[in-house]
C-alpha positions as CSV (number, residue, x, y, z in Angstrom):
1,X,10.1,-15.1,12.6
2,X,12.5,-12.3,13.5
3,X,9.6,-9.9,12.4
4,X,9.5,-6.3,12.9
5,X,6.1,-4.6,13.7
6,X,5.6,-0.9,13.5
7,X,2.6,0.9,14.4
8,X,1.6,4.4,14.6
9,X,-1.6,6.6,14.7
10,X,-3.8,3.8,16.2
11,X,-6.9,5.5,17.9
12,X,-9.2,4.6,20.7
13,X,-12.4,3.4,19.1
14,X,-15.9,2.1,20.1
15,X,-15.7,-1.6,19.1
16,X,-15.9,-5.1,20.4
17,X,-12.5,-5.7,21.9
18,X,-12.4,-9.5,21.6
19,X,-13.5,-9.3,17.8
20,X,-11.3,-6.7,16.9
21,X,-8.3,-8.6,18.4
22,X,-9.3,-11.6,16.3
23,X,-9.1,-9.3,13.2
24,X,-5.6,-8.1,14.2
25,X,-4.5,-11.7,15.2
26,X,-5.7,-13.1,11.8
27,X,-4.1,-10.3,9.6
28,X,-0.8,-10.2,11.6
29,X,-0.7,-13.9,11.6
30,X,-1.1,-14.2,7.9
31,X,1.7,-11.6,7.3
32,X,3.9,-13.9,9.4
33,X,2.6,-17.2,7.6
34,X,3.0,-15.8,4.1
35,X,6.2,-14.2,4.6
36,X,8.9,-14.0,1.8
37,X,12.7,-15.0,2.2
38,X,13.1,-11.6,3.9
39,X,12.5,-11.2,7.6
40,X,8.9,-9.9,8.0
41,X,8.2,-6.3,8.4
42,X,4.4,-5.2,9.1
43,X,3.3,-1.7,9.3
44,X,-0.1,-0.9,11.1
45,X,-1.5,2.6,10.6
46,X,-4.8,4.2,11.0
47,X,-6.2,7.4,10.0
48,X,-9.8,9.2,10.6
49,X,-11.1,10.1,7.2
50,X,-14.5,11.8,7.6
51,X,-16.7,9.4,9.8
52,X,-14.5,6.5,9.7
53,X,-11.2,5.1,10.8
54,X,-9.2,3.4,8.2
55,X,-6.7,0.8,9.4
56,X,-3.9,-0.8,7.3
57,X,-1.7,-3.7,7.9
58,X,1.0,-3.7,5.3
59,X,3.7,-6.5,4.9
60,X,6.6,-7.4,2.7
61,X,5.5,-11.2,2.2
62,X,4.7,-13.1,-0.8
63,X,1.6,-11.1,-1.9
64,X,-1.9,-12.1,-3.6
65,X,-2.6,-12.3,-7.2
66,X,-5.1,-9.8,-8.1
67,X,-7.7,-12.3,-9.4
68,X,-8.2,-13.6,-5.8
69,X,-8.7,-10.1,-3.9
70,X,-12.4,-10.7,-3.2
71,X,-12.4,-14.5,-3.1
72,X,-10.0,-14.8,-0.2
73,X,-12.5,-13.4,2.2
74,X,-14.8,-16.4,1.4
75,X,-14.9,-19.2,4.0
76,X,-12.6,-22.2,3.4
77,X,-11.1,-20.3,0.4
78,X,-7.3,-21.3,0.3
79,X,-4.8,-20.0,-2.2
80,X,-2.1,-22.7,-1.2
81,X,-2.3,-26.4,-0.5
82,X,-2.2,-27.4,3.3
83,X,1.3,-28.8,2.6
84,X,2.7,-25.3,1.5
85,X,0.9,-23.3,4.4
86,X,-1.1,-24.8,7.2
87,X,-4.5,-23.2,8.1
88,X,-8.3,-23.7,7.8
89,X,-9.1,-21.0,5.3
90,X,-11.3,-19.2,7.7
91,X,-9.2,-16.3,9.1
92,X,-10.1,-14.0,6.4
93,X,-13.8,-14.8,6.4
94,X,-13.9,-14.3,10.2
95,X,-12.2,-10.8,9.7
96,X,-14.7,-9.9,7.0
97,X,-17.7,-11.0,9.3
98,X,-16.3,-9.0,12.3
99,X,-15.7,-5.7,10.3
100,X,-19.3,-6.2,8.6
101,X,-20.8,-6.5,12.1
102,X,-19.0,-3.2,13.0
103,X,-20.5,-1.5,9.9
104,X,-17.1,-1.3,8.0
105,X,-15.5,-2.5,5.0
106,X,-12.4,-4.8,4.4
107,X,-10.3,-5.2,1.2
108,X,-6.8,-5.9,0.2
109,X,-4.3,-4.5,-2.2
110,X,-1.3,-6.4,-3.3
111,X,1.2,-7.0,-6.2
112,X,2.0,-10.7,-6.2
113,X,5.5,-11.4,-4.8
114,X,5.8,-8.0,-3.3
115,X,3.8,-8.0,-0.1
116,X,0.1,-7.2,0.7
117,X,-1.9,-4.3,2.5
118,X,-5.2,-5.1,4.1
119,X,-7.4,-2.3,4.8
120,X,-10.6,-2.2,7.1
121,X,-12.8,0.7,8.4
122,X,-14.6,1.1,11.7
123,X,-17.1,3.9,11.6
124,X,-16.4,6.6,14.2
125,X,-19.1,6.1,16.9
126,X,-19.6,7.7,20.3
127,X,-20.9,4.4,21.7
128,X,-20.6,0.6,20.8
129,X,-23.4,-1.0,18.8
130,X,-22.1,-4.2,17.5
131,X,-24.2,-7.2,15.9
132,X,-23.6,-10.3,17.9
133,X,-22.2,-13.3,16.6
134,X,-19.3,-14.2,14.1
């Protein structure tokens, strides 16, 4: 896809490595899938604010209409037909479940036609205490 992925400020955190990898794979994968005509540029950042790490994954893709900001995290919720963009409609639901299991929050900000930024939080912890199951 000729993508550029930039990242900085990524901390070491206490989290389930496999589950968090799924979150990054789904969010980065969506940035690649829902790209615009320009080569994808994905910026990944994190900052510690008070007692939580706030991660952001920003892209220059097609964006998401504001009316769908909450619905896209529902399982099998698709904004496009299978012919337009392949997929099952479960990726963002998995992300939400993983982040919920870690005691965090996930949301999106976007302007349709101008990319999207997905944010999620992971509480700062001294040890791992994650609910099992996705």
